[in-house]
LONUBA-348660 format. One record per residue: residue in one letter; x, y, z of N, C-alpha, C in turn. Coordinates in steps of 0.05 Angstrom, whole numbers, plus 5000, padded with zeros to 4 digits. Layout:
N
+-------+------+------+------+------+------+------+------+------+------+
! dolum !  n_X !  n_Y !  n_Z ! ca_X ! ca_Y ! ca_Z !  c_X !  c_Y !  c_Z !
+-------+------+------+------+------+------+------+------+------+------+
!     a !    X !    Y !    Z !    X !    Y !    Z !    X !    Y !    Z !
...
+-------+------+------+------+------+------+------+------+------+------+
***
This chain:
123
+-------+------+------+------+------+------+------+------+------+------+
! dolum !  n_X !  n_Y !  n_Z ! ca_X ! ca_Y ! ca_Z !  c_X !  c_Y !  c_Z !
+-------+------+------+------+------+------+------+------+------+------+
!     m ! 4552 ! 5327 ! 4814 ! 4582 ! 5330 ! 4833 ! 4608 ! 5331 ! 4816 !
!     r ! 4630 ! 5344 ! 4811 ! 4652 ! 5354 ! 4792 ! 4671 ! 5344 ! 4802 !
!     t ! 4697 ! 5324 ! 4801 ! 4717 ! 5320 ! 4807 ! 4740 ! 5347 ! 4808 !
!     s ! 4748 ! 5357 ! 4829 ! 4765 ! 5381 ! 4818 ! 4795 ! 5364 ! 4823 !
!     s ! 4813 ! 5377 ! 4805 ! 4839 ! 5364 ! 4803 ! 4861 ! 5367 ! 4833 !
!     d ! 4849 ! 5392 ! 4839 ! 4864 ! 5400 ! 4857 ! 4856 ! 5387 ! 4888 !
!     q ! 4837 ! 5363 ! 4896 ! 4840 ! 5356 ! 4900 ! 4855 ! 5323 ! 4909 !
!     l ! 4858 ! 5319 ! 4893 ! 4886 ! 5292 ! 4880 ! 4910 ! 5302 ! 4886 !
!     k ! 4919 ! 5285 ! 4904 ! 4948 ! 5276 ! 4915 ! 4967 ! 5277 ! 4898 !
!     k ! 4997 ! 5292 ! 4891 ! 5015 ! 5286 ! 4875 ! 5038 ! 5275 ! 4870 !
!     d ! 5038 ! 5275 ! 4907 ! 5059 ! 5260 ! 4912 ! 5060 ! 5231 ! 4927 !
!     l ! 5051 ! 5210 ! 4910 ! 5043 ! 5190 ! 4917 ! 5059 ! 5168 ! 4912 !
!     p ! 5075 ! 5137 ! 4916 ! 5089 ! 5126 ! 4908 ! 5074 ! 5106 ! 4891 !
!     a ! 5083 ! 5098 ! 4872 ! 5074 ! 5074 ! 4854 ! 5059 ! 5053 ! 4863 !
!     l ! 5040 ! 5050 ! 4871 ! 5027 ! 5032 ! 4887 ! 5018 ! 5000 ! 4874 !
!     r ! 5033 ! 4988 ! 4876 ! 5019 ! 4959 ! 4863 ! 5011 ! 4939 ! 4885 !
!     s ! 4997 ! 4915 ! 4876 ! 4996 ! 4896 ! 4891 ! 5020 ! 4875 ! 4894 !
!     g ! 5022 ! 4875 ! 4933 ! 5051 ! 4858 ! 4933 ! 5072 ! 4875 ! 4948 !
!     n ! 5062 ! 4910 ! 4942 ! 5087 ! 4916 ! 4962 ! 5080 ! 4926 ! 4989 !
!     t ! 5097 ! 4930 ! 4998 ! 5096 ! 4932 ! 5037 ! 5090 ! 4966 ! 5038 !
!     v ! 5079 ! 4973 ! 5043 ! 5075 ! 4999 ! 5052 ! 5074 ! 5005 ! 5083 !
!     r ! 5082 ! 5037 ! 5091 ! 5074 ! 5045 ! 5116 ! 5054 ! 5068 ! 5109 !
!     v ! 5031 ! 5067 ! 5122 ! 5012 ! 5094 ! 5120 ! 5004 ! 5106 ! 5139 !
!     h ! 5013 ! 5137 ! 5138 ! 5007 ! 5142 ! 5160 ! 4990 ! 5162 ! 5162 !
!     q ! 4968 ! 5158 ! 5177 ! 4940 ! 5170 ! 5181 ! 4939 ! 5190 ! 5201 !
!     k ! 4921 ! 5211 ! 5193 ! 4917 ! 5225 ! 5217 ! 4893 ! 5217 ! 5237 !
!     l ! 4889 ! 5215 ! 5265 ! 4871 ! 5198 ! 5280 ! 4868 ! 5230 ! 5297 !
!     e ! 4830 ! 5239 ! 5295 ! 4824 ! 5261 ! 5322 ! 4807 ! 5242 ! 5345 !
!     e ! 4826 ! 5249 ! 5364 ! 4820 ! 5229 ! 5393 ! 4808 ! 5262 ! 5417 !
!     g ! 4785 ! 5270 ! 5413 ! 4797 ! 5280 ! 5446 ! 4795 ! 5304 ! 5439 !
!     g ! 4795 ! 5315 ! 5420 ! 4805 ! 5341 ! 5398 ! 4836 ! 5340 ! 5396 !
!     k ! 4848 ! 5327 ! 5402 ! 4878 ! 5315 ! 5394 ! 4875 ! 5302 ! 5367 !
!     t ! 4894 ! 5307 ! 5358 ! 4901 ! 5301 ! 5331 ! 4938 ! 5288 ! 5335 !
!     r ! 4932 ! 5262 ! 5329 ! 4956 ! 5243 ! 5324 ! 4963 ! 5229 ! 5289 !
!     i ! 4989 ! 5217 ! 5294 ! 4992 ! 5207 ! 5268 ! 4992 ! 5175 ! 5280 !
!     q ! 4978 ! 5162 ! 5266 ! 4978 ! 5129 ! 5269 ! 4984 ! 5114 ! 5238 !
!     v ! 5012 ! 5100 ! 5239 ! 5017 ! 5088 ! 5221 ! 5017 ! 5058 ! 5218 !
!     f ! 5010 ! 5047 ! 5201 ! 5001 ! 5021 ! 5199 ! 5021 ! 5011 ! 5172 !
!     e ! 5030 ! 4994 ! 5178 ! 5043 ! 4985 ! 5158 ! 5038 ! 4951 ! 5152 !
!     g ! 5036 ! 4945 ! 5124 ! 5031 ! 4921 ! 5112 ! 5031 ! 4915 ! 5083 !
!     m ! 5016 ! 4897 ! 5076 ! 5022 ! 4891 ! 5048 ! 5000 ! 4895 ! 5028 !
!     v ! 4998 ! 4913 ! 4998 ! 4985 ! 4918 ! 4992 ! 4971 ! 4893 ! 4981 !
!     i ! 4946 ! 4886 ! 4982 ! 4932 ! 4859 ! 4965 ! 4914 ! 4878 ! 4948 !
!     a ! 4907 ! 4907 ! 4956 ! 4888 ! 4903 ! 4922 ! 4882 ! 4935 ! 4921 !
!     i ! 4877 ! 4940 ! 4896 ! 4874 ! 4960 ! 4885 ! 4856 ! 4969 ! 4881 !
!     k ! 4834 ! 4985 ! 4881 ! 4804 ! 4988 ! 4865 ! 4799 ! 5012 ! 4859 !
!     h ! 4783 ! 5013 ! 4849 ! 4769 ! 5035 ! 4825 ! 4786 ! 5054 ! 4818 !
!     g ! 4806 ! 5038 ! 4801 ! 4828 ! 5067 ! 4786 ! 4849 ! 5079 ! 4802 !
!     r ! 4857 ! 5112 ! 4795 ! 4868 ! 5117 ! 4810 ! 4851 ! 5141 ! 4815 !
!     g ! 4837 ! 5145 ! 4803 ! 4816 ! 5173 ! 4809 ! 4814 ! 5180 ! 4836 !
!     i ! 4792 ! 5201 ! 4842 ! 4788 ! 5208 ! 4872 ! 4776 ! 5188 ! 4884 !
!     n ! 4756 ! 5166 ! 4874 ! 4743 ! 5152 ! 4888 ! 4766 ! 5119 ! 4887 !
!     s ! 4794 ! 5123 ! 4879 ! 4795 ! 5096 ! 4887 ! 4815 ! 5093 ! 4913 !
!     t ! 4811 ! 5059 ! 4917 ! 4816 ! 5061 ! 4947 ! 4844 ! 5030 ! 4947 !
!     f ! 4856 ! 5035 ! 4967 ! 4870 ! 5004 ! 4963 ! 4872 ! 4996 ! 4994 !
!     t ! 4876 ! 4966 ! 4992 ! 4880 ! 4955 ! 5015 ! 4895 ! 4943 ! 5021 !
!     v ! 4906 ! 4949 ! 5056 ! 4927 ! 4941 ! 5065 ! 4928 ! 4908 ! 5089 !
!     r ! 4946 ! 4896 ! 5083 ! 4942 ! 4870 ! 5101 ! 4963 ! 4863 ! 5115 !
!     k ! 4953 ! 4860 ! 5141 ! 4988 ! 4854 ! 5164 ! 4980 ! 4837 ! 5174 !
!     k ! 4995 ! 4817 ! 5189 ! 4987 ! 4799 ! 5206 ! 5007 ! 4811 ! 5236 !
!     i ! 4979 ! 4805 ! 5258 ! 4993 ! 4817 ! 5294 ! 4992 ! 4785 ! 5293 !
!     g ! 5011 ! 4774 ! 5301 ! 5007 ! 4747 ! 5316 ! 4998 ! 4726 ! 5287 !
!     d ! 4980 ! 4714 ! 5303 ! 4958 ! 4702 ! 5274 ! 4933 ! 4704 ! 5270 !
!     i ! 4931 ! 4732 ! 5286 ! 4902 ! 4747 ! 5271 ! 4919 ! 4764 ! 5235 !
!     g ! 4899 ! 4757 ! 5218 ! 4906 ! 4784 ! 5198 ! 4890 ! 4801 ! 5205 !
!     v ! 4907 ! 4836 ! 5193 ! 4880 ! 4853 ! 5208 ! 4888 ! 4873 ! 5181 !
!     e ! 4870 ! 4876 ! 5164 ! 4864 ! 4892 ! 5129 ! 4854 ! 4913 ! 5143 !
!     r ! 4860 ! 4937 ! 5135 ! 4846 ! 4959 ! 5128 ! 4844 ! 4975 ! 5095 !
!     v ! 4819 ! 4990 ! 5096 ! 4813 ! 4993 ! 5068 ! 4825 ! 5030 ! 5071 !
!     f ! 4840 ! 5044 ! 5054 ! 4846 ! 5070 ! 5049 ! 4841 ! 5083 ! 5028 !
!     p ! 4822 ! 5098 ! 5029 ! 4818 ! 5118 ! 5008 ! 4840 ! 5134 ! 4991 !
!     l ! 4856 ! 5129 ! 4969 ! 4877 ! 5134 ! 4958 ! 4888 ! 5165 ! 4968 !
!     h ! 4865 ! 5185 ! 4956 ! 4868 ! 5218 ! 4966 ! 4854 ! 5229 ! 4987 !
!     s ! 4853 ! 5213 ! 5016 ! 4839 ! 5224 ! 5032 ! 4859 ! 5247 ! 5043 !
!     p ! 4847 ! 5259 ! 5053 ! 4862 ! 5290 ! 5075 ! 4874 ! 5272 ! 5092 !
!     n ! 4860 ! 5261 ! 5103 ! 4873 ! 5249 ! 5131 ! 4893 ! 5229 ! 5123 !
!     i ! 4905 ! 5220 ! 5102 ! 4924 ! 5203 ! 5096 ! 4960 ! 5229 ! 5098 !
!     e ! 4965 ! 5229 ! 5111 ! 4990 ! 5245 ! 5121 ! 5007 ! 5241 ! 5096 !
!     k ! 5022 ! 5210 ! 5093 ! 5040 ! 5207 ! 5066 ! 5043 ! 5170 ! 5071 !
!     i ! 5038 ! 5166 ! 5041 ! 5053 ! 5135 ! 5042 ! 5077 ! 5125 ! 5036 !
!     e ! 5083 ! 5111 ! 5046 ! 5119 ! 5103 ! 5044 ! 5120 ! 5073 ! 5027 !
!     l ! 5131 ! 5074 ! 5007 ! 5136 ! 5046 ! 5010 ! 5164 ! 5029 ! 5018 !
!     v ! 5152 ! 5013 ! 5030 ! 5185 ! 4997 ! 5038 ! 5185 ! 4981 ! 5034 !
!     e ! 5181 ! 4960 ! 5014 ! 5185 ! 4946 ! 4988 ! 5172 ! 4939 ! 4972 !
!     r ! 5184 ! 4923 ! 4950 ! 5164 ! 4911 ! 4932 ! 5175 ! 4878 ! 4928 !
!     k ! 5151 ! 4872 ! 4921 ! 5151 ! 4839 ! 4912 ! 5137 ! 4838 ! 4889 !
!     r ! 5140 ! 4810 ! 4882 ! 5137 ! 4800 ! 4851 ! 5115 ! 4789 ! 4859 !
!     t ! 5100 ! 4797 ! 4839 ! 5070 ! 4785 ! 4839 ! 5066 ! 4785 ! 4823 !
!     r ! 5036 ! 4752 ! 4805 ! 5028 ! 4749 ! 4780 ! 4992 ! 4762 ! 4775 !
!     r ! 4981 ! 4772 ! 4799 ! 4957 ! 4782 ! 4791 ! 4957 ! 4806 ! 4808 !
!     a ! 4933 ! 4811 ! 4804 ! 4923 ! 4846 ! 4813 ! 4913 ! 4844 ! 4846 !
!     k ! 4899 ! 4823 ! 4850 ! 4885 ! 4824 ! 4875 ! 4901 ! 4793 ! 4891 !
!     l ! 4912 ! 4798 ! 4922 ! 4922 ! 4781 ! 4926 ! 4909 ! 4770 ! 4947 !
!     y ! 4885 ! 4766 ! 4950 ! 4855 ! 4758 ! 4966 ! 4865 ! 4724 ! 4971 !
!     y ! 4876 ! 4708 ! 4964 ! 4886 ! 4686 ! 4964 ! 4908 ! 4688 ! 4984 !
!     l ! 4925 ! 4711 ! 4999 ! 4929 ! 4711 ! 5016 ! 4920 ! 4703 ! 5044 !
!     r ! 4893 ! 4717 ! 5045 ! 4872 ! 4709 ! 5065 ! 4880 ! 4678 ! 5073 !
!     r ! 4879 ! 4663 ! 5066 ! 4877 ! 4634 ! 5069 ! 4896 ! 4619 ! 5078 !
!     v ! 4911 ! 4626 ! 5058 ! 4945 ! 4607 ! 5066 ! 4964 ! 4620 ! 5087 !
!     v ! 4978 ! 4601 ! 5090 ! 4999 ! 4604 ! 5117 ! 5028 ! 4592 ! 5113 !
!     g ! 5036 ! 4599 ! 5120 ! 5065 ! 4588 ! 5130 ! 5081 ! 4603 ! 5098 !
!     k ! 5102 ! 4583 ! 5089 ! 5117 ! 4596 ! 5062 ! 5094 ! 4592 ! 5042 !
!     k ! 5073 ! 4578 ! 5032 ! 5057 ! 4594 ! 5012 ! 5050 ! 4619 ! 5012 !
!     g ! 5048 ! 4636 ! 5034 ! 5050 ! 4669 ! 5037 ! 5064 ! 4683 ! 5034 !
!     r ! 5091 ! 4669 ! 5028 ! 5104 ! 4690 ! 5023 ! 5117 ! 4700 ! 4986 !
!     l ! 5125 ! 4720 ! 4989 ! 5129 ! 4726 ! 4956 ! 5158 ! 4732 ! 4954 !
!     k ! 5166 ! 4738 ! 4930 ! 5199 ! 4744 ! 4919 ! 5193 ! 4768 ! 4923 !
!     r ! 5223 ! 4777 ! 4926 ! 5226 ! 4800 ! 4918 ! 5228 ! 4810 ! 4894 !
!     k ! 5230 ! 4831 ! 4880 ! 5227 ! 4833 ! 4860 ! 5262 ! 4852 ! 4852 !
!     k ! 5269 ! 4840 ! 4824 ! 5298 ! 4851 ! 4816 ! 5293 ! 4875 ! 4802 !
!     e ! 5294 ! 4898 ! 4798 ! 5302 ! 4918 ! 4789 ! 5336 ! 4926 ! 4775 !
!     v ! 5326 ! 4942 ! 4753 ! 5348 ! 4943 ! 4737 ! 5355 ! 4977 ! 4735 !
!     t ! 5379 ! 4978 ! 4756 ! 5387 ! 5008 ! 4755 ! 5396 ! 5025 ! 4723 !
!     k ! 5392 ! 5047 ! 4718 ! 5385 ! 5054 ! 4694 ! 5422 ! 5057 ! 4699 !
!     e ! 5438 ! 5067 ! 4716 ! 5462 ! 5069 ! 4705 ! 5480 ! 5043 ! 4699 !
!     e ! 5477 ! 5028 ! 4713 ! 5489 ! 5003 ! 4709 ! 5475 ! 4982 ! 4692 !
!     g ! 5452 ! 4985 ! 4688 ! 5443 ! 4958 ! 4674 ! 5438 ! 4930 ! 4683 !
!     k ! 5440 ! 4933 ! 4709 ! 5447 ! 4907 ! 4726 ! 5426 ! 4902 ! 4741 !
!     p ! 5421 ! 4876 ! 4759 ! 5397 ! 4880 ! 4776 ! 5405 ! 4894 ! 4809 !
!     g ! 5392 ! 4907 ! 4816 ! 5407 ! 4925 ! 4832 ! 5382 ! 4927 ! 4858 !
!     e ! 5390 ! 4940 ! 4882 ! 5372 ! 4928 ! 4898 ! 5350 ! 4958 ! 4907 !
!     v ! 5327 ! 4936 ! 4917 ! 5304 ! 4952 ! 4909 ! 5296 ! 4967 ! 4941 !
!     i ! 5295 ! 4994 ! 4932 ! 5289 ! 5009 ! 4954 ! 5313 ! 5006 ! 4984 !
+-------+------+------+------+------+------+------+------+------+------+
***
């Protein structure tokens, strides 16, 4: 089976581990479709950027961690919003599963705006 390029999404944000994203997913319940939003931190991106690529998003609800794996080019994903960027030093953030409190915090990423050449606000 060949991968056709028309199935790949073109309007995707630059996802990296440590980014906080809002994933809008289409769900079908009882013959009706609705959009469900899942907001959390990207802890892993697997299988490159091709048709089989997936990304894992983790969020905490109370004291319970919830993770979901989304196919990047799925037709059920309506859109992916980039909320915040954090600075990380590794590609997979699986250690966040076991840390509690301040150790789980990541620092904001400082970006340089092209016009001023100074550190600017991130999104």
